[in-house]
N, C-alpha and C positions, 0 to 999 in steps of 0.2 A: 505493500500500499504505499501511494505516495503522499497523497494530501488529505486531509481530514478539516471539515468546514464547521465551525462551533456556532450555534444560533441561539441568542437569548431572546424570547419573544415577549412583545409588549402586552401589557393588560388591556389596552385600548386607547383609541385615539377619536376627539373631534375633528371635524372638518374645520381648517383654517386655523387650528389651535395647535401651538406646541404641547409636547409631551409634558406631562406632570412633573415641575423641576425636582421634587424631592424624592421622585421614583428613579432618578438616574444615577443610582449608584453602582459602582464597581460590581459586576455578578461575579463573586468569589468562587463559585461552583466551577464556572469555566476555567479560571486560572488555576484549581485544584487539577482539573483533568488535562490541561495544558501541560502542566508539571509533571505528569504521569505518562506523557505521550512523547517517545524517543527523539530525538533533535533531528534523526534523518528524515521524518515525516513533516511535511510541511503543514503549518497551521494557520488557517484564518478565522476571524470572528465577524459575524454581522450582529451586532446589536439592534434589533428592531426597533427599539426605544427611540435611536438616534438616527436610523440611516434607513436607505432601501437596501431590501435584499436582493442581492445578484442570484436570481434562481438559475441563470445558466453559466454558473461557474464552474469550472473543470475541477471536479472533486471525487474522491473515491468513498467519502462516509460524511455523513452529516450527523452530528451530535445535537439533540436540542433539550435544555433543560426545563423542564415543565413544572409549573405551580397550579393550582386548581383555579385561579384567578386567569392563567393564560393557557389553561389547556385547549380552550376553542381555538386559539390563534395558533398555537403550537401545532394541533392537527392539520389545520388548513396548510401551514408552511411544508409539514411533512409531507402531505398528498402532493403537493405541488413538485416537490424533488423526486418522489416515486415516480409520478407520471413519466418522469424522464429516465427512470431506471436507476435512479441514485439510491443506495442504501441508506436507510433513516435508522438511529439509535435514540430512543426517549429514556429518559431517566428523571429523577427528582421525586418529591414526596408524593405528588399526584399519580405519577404511573406505580409508584410503591403500593399505594392504596387501591388503585384500581387498573391492575395491569392486564386485565383482559380488555378492559376500553382503550388504553394506549395501545395495545397489540393490533388494533384494527387500522392504525394508522403507522405502523413501524415495522422492519425488519427484524428487530430485536428490542427488547424493555429491559432495562436494569432496574431490579428492585432492590431498595435498600441503598446503602453506602457504596459508590463506585470503586472507591481505593482499591479494595480487596480483589475486584474483577476485571479493572480496565484493560490491564495487560493481556489477559485472554480475549476480551472484545476485539482489540486491536488485532491481535494474531490471528484469529478466527475469521475476522474481515479480511485481512490480508491474504487468508488461504481460500476466501470464497466461500466459508462454511459456517456464517454465523448462527448461533442457537438463538430460538426463539425468545428465550429468557435467560437473563443471568441474575442470579442471588448473592448481593454484596452481605458483607458483615458489618454489623452495627457498633462495633466495640472501637479499639485505638485506633487513632487515624494519625500519621506522622509524617504528612506530605507537605512541604513549604511551597504556597502557591507560586505560579510562575506568572508574574504581572506583565511580562513584557508583551502578552498578547492583548493588553489594552491599550498599548501605544498608538497615538493618534485620535482616541475617542474623547470625548468631552464630559467626562463624568463630574461628579461633584469632589471637590476636593476635601476627600474624607477617605481615610484608609479603613477597608474592613477588615477584621481579624476575628478568628474564632480562637476562644479558649476552651469549649468543651461543646458537646452536643447533648441533646435531650434534656430531661427536666424531671425531679424525683416525685413531684406533685401530679395529680389525675384529674385535672380540670376537664369537665366533661365536653367541653366545646374545643378542644385542643387537639390537632392533629399530630403534632410534633411528639406529646407524650402517648399517644395511640400506637405511634411506630416503635418508640423507644421504650414502650412498657414501664414508663415511670422510673426510667434509670438515667443516670446521668454521668456521661463518660469526660473525663478530664484530659486535655492535651497536655504534654509535658511543658511544664514551664521554660524550659531551655527554647523549646520549639516556638511558642510564642514569641518569646523575646526576640528571635532571630528572624520571625516574620516580620514584628514591627520595624526590626533595624532597615530589612530586605526592602520595605516599601516604599521607603523615602518620603513618607508622610511624618506630618508633626502633630495632627489631629487625628483621631480615630474613634470608630463606634465598634464596640466589641459585639458582635451581632449574635451572640448567644442568646436563647430565650431565657435563659437564668443565670447570669453573671455571677450570681453569689449562692449558686446552689449549694456549693461545697466552701463554706466560709473560710476554713483553714488553706484551702488550697488559694482561694483569692487573695488573702492575706499574704501568703509565701509570694504569689504571682506580683502583688503589688509593691511590695519591697523591692522586687527585681525592675519593675516599671519605673519606680521611682528614680532611678538611676539614668533614665533615658530623657529628660525632661520633656515630656509630651503631655498632652490634654487629650480626654478621653470620654465617651459616654457608654453608657450600657444599660442592658436590661436586667431587672431584678424583682424580688419581693420586698414588701413593705417591713417584713420580720427581720431587714438586714438592720434596722435601726435600733433593735434590742441589742446589737453587739456592738459597743463603743470601740473597741479595738479594731475591728471591721471598717467602720465609718472615718476612723483616723486615717487608717492605710489606705483606704481609697482615696481622701482628700490629698494625702501628701503624694500619693501616687501620680496626681493631675486629673482624678475624676471631677467633672464640672455639671454632668448631667446624667441622671438615671431614669428610666422607663420604667415606671411601676403600673401594674395593672390593679386599680381599684377595683375596676368591674362593676360593682354596684353600692349603694349607700343603704340596702336593706340587707340584713343579716340573713334573712329567709332565703334570697334569692343567692347569696355565697353558699349557702347551704345545700343548695337543690342543684347547684352546678359542681360541687366537689371542692369548694373553698371554705369550708367551715374553719379552715385553721386561719383564715383572716381575722384582723382584729375588730373589734366593736368600734362603732363610730367615734366615741370619745377617746378610745386609746389611738386611733388611726390619727387625728388629729395632732397629738403628742408625739407621735412618731414622725409626722412630717417635720414638725418643729425641729425636731432632732437632726434630722438630715439637713434642714435647712441652717441650722445653727453651724455646722460643720463648712458651710460656704458651698454645698453642692444643691444645684437646683433639681426640679422633678417636671418629667414629662408624664402626665398622668393620664390614664387610657380609663375609659369607661364604656359599659356595654349596656345598650337598651334594648328591651323586648324579651328580658327574663320573666319568669312565669309571674313572679310578685309585683312586676312593674305596673304603674299606674299613669294617667296624666301627668300627676304632680313629680314623677320621676326624674324627668329632665330638669326641670329647675332645681330641684334639690341636688343633683350633682353639678350643675353649672356655679351655684351659690357656693357650694362647698370649694369648688375649684378656683374661684374669684376669690375667696375669703383666704384661701392658702397662697395664694400669688404664684400658683405654678407656671413655671416657664412656658410649657406648652400645653395642651390637653386634648385628647382624642375622644369623640363622642361616636360612637360606632354602634350600628344595629347587629344583634346577635345573628351569626351566620353559620348554618348547619355545613360543616364540612364533612364531605363523604367518608364514610367507615368510623367516624367518632360515635362515642357514645350518645353525643346529643343527637346527631342524624338517626341513628337507629331508634332514640326514643321518639322523636317527633313522627318518623315513619310508622313506629307502632301505634300511635295517636292519632294517626290520620291527619298531621296537621302540616304537611308537607304540600305547599301550594304549588312548587316548582322543584319535583325530586331531582333534576338533573338540570340545575339553573346555570351552572359552569358551560354547557353545550348549547344554551338557549340564545339564539340570534337576537331576539327581541329582548333579552335581559340588559339591564343599565345599571351602572354603580350607584348603589343606593336602594335598588329594588329588594324588596321582602320576599325570601322565597318559602315563609311559612307561614301559620295563622298565630299571631301572638295571642297571650292570655286574657287581656283587658283593654285591647284597643284593636283598631284595624290596621292592616298592612299600611295603608297610606299616612294615617295618624303617627304610626312607628317613623316612617320615613321623614315626615315632616319635623316631627319632634327631634330627630338627629339633626337636621338641617339648622332648626331654629336654633338649638343648643350651639352649635358650631359658630354660628353668626354672631351669637351674642358674646361668646367668650375671644372671638377674634375680630370685635369691633375695636373701632379707634379708642373709645374711652377706656375699654378694658387693657388695651396694649399699652396704653400711657400710664395707667395706674400701676401696672405690672411692671412697668419699665422704673419707675421712680423707687419702688419697693425693692427691686431687684438690686439697684444701684446702691441701696442701703446695705444689703446683704452681701453683696459680691461688689465692692466698689473698685470697678476696671471700666474704663471706657471702652476698650477693644470688645470686651464680653458684651458691653450695652450694645454695642454696634451688631454685633453678630445677632443679638437677641431682637432687636429691631428689624434688621434686614430679614430675619427668617419669621418671625410673626408677621409682618407685611406680606411676605409671599406666602405663607400659610393661609392668610385672608384671601388673597385671591384664588388659592386653590380649593377652597370652600365651594366655591361655584364652578370651578374648572373639573372637579372631581363628580360632582353632582349630574346624574343622567349621563354619564360617560357609557357608550357602546361598549360592552365588554368583546373582546376578541377581533377588534376591528383594527388592522394596519394600514399603511398609507396606500398600499397597493388596492386596498378593498374599499376605499373611502371613494365618494362620488367626485369625479372631476370636475 
């Protein structure tokens, strides 16, 4: 085999509008596959979010990373290459959960992590005898991504690095924990440090679903990261605030922002989705204050449409977010991802309105694919939109900026805050009603 073409599909695009800016991050899985591909094989990348795909490119194999949101677009791309007789391999969390569906559009499907099987995939492709399915292991991963494949691409100036995969919790709606069986796998600290150094960046997002899943590991990692003089953000649970040493080491290492899933202000909702370990509302506020006291800001995430939500739920979440001066906040509707416990429960209750919403050509970003308990689907959509507009209003951005400056007196950090919040304000409307699965080649001319 002489050449492989990697493709990263877009979620969707609106006619005459640029792709959502905050979705233009480096596709880390492709850099990992590039590192596993021998040097003698020519490699090219078409990022559907940034450029037109050359369907006529001379290549021996096309590899596409598929997420649930990008499945429809990925299958369209795969079908076009296969019409030419070019072999296609699909991988990612969506094909892992729905390999039979993916197999309808591919010559081979990688189920699970690709690291342990990629060498065999390429060997079989070179011999002309690819298997229909490859099963990767979910454990240790030791590959340093090859970011050379990103050259010439206009991504956000933010380095993405993994420190682990999986999560020890069992949230009903999460497809990550579904695959990893509520287990968490750490990457060796030395590998993470080497990855950070090789990236050439100074600002990072540690893209693990739970950066603090193993507190002692995170403390050890932070003590090494502290030597590199970087700034970073990560994702974690609010329980980290109960560990003063962990918070202190995060701050010393350069942590400036943490994405935390608050999900709901109602304890019965948290119990219903497997997050009973979350804190009561009173304690929640105290833990937020501890994180802020360390000079670390919070990106808070809320989910609407849970079984105990009412029309008052939207305002309760926004009021809490404004009172706590969160750096960012996301107000999203519950989404039944395939093969999750949530999906199966809604299916058993006959509440799925669109069982294969990810393949529906009429589906729009923000559409509701299930019947909520105490409101209509349209009311849920409108409530989410109203919450986003309120939080990212000009008065809200201004008030939070003043309080941020008191907490973290840095003009450069303030500039980043203002720039990003104003950008997210625009994206509230840019994301709404975005057609899922539409690429530039599918939009009306």
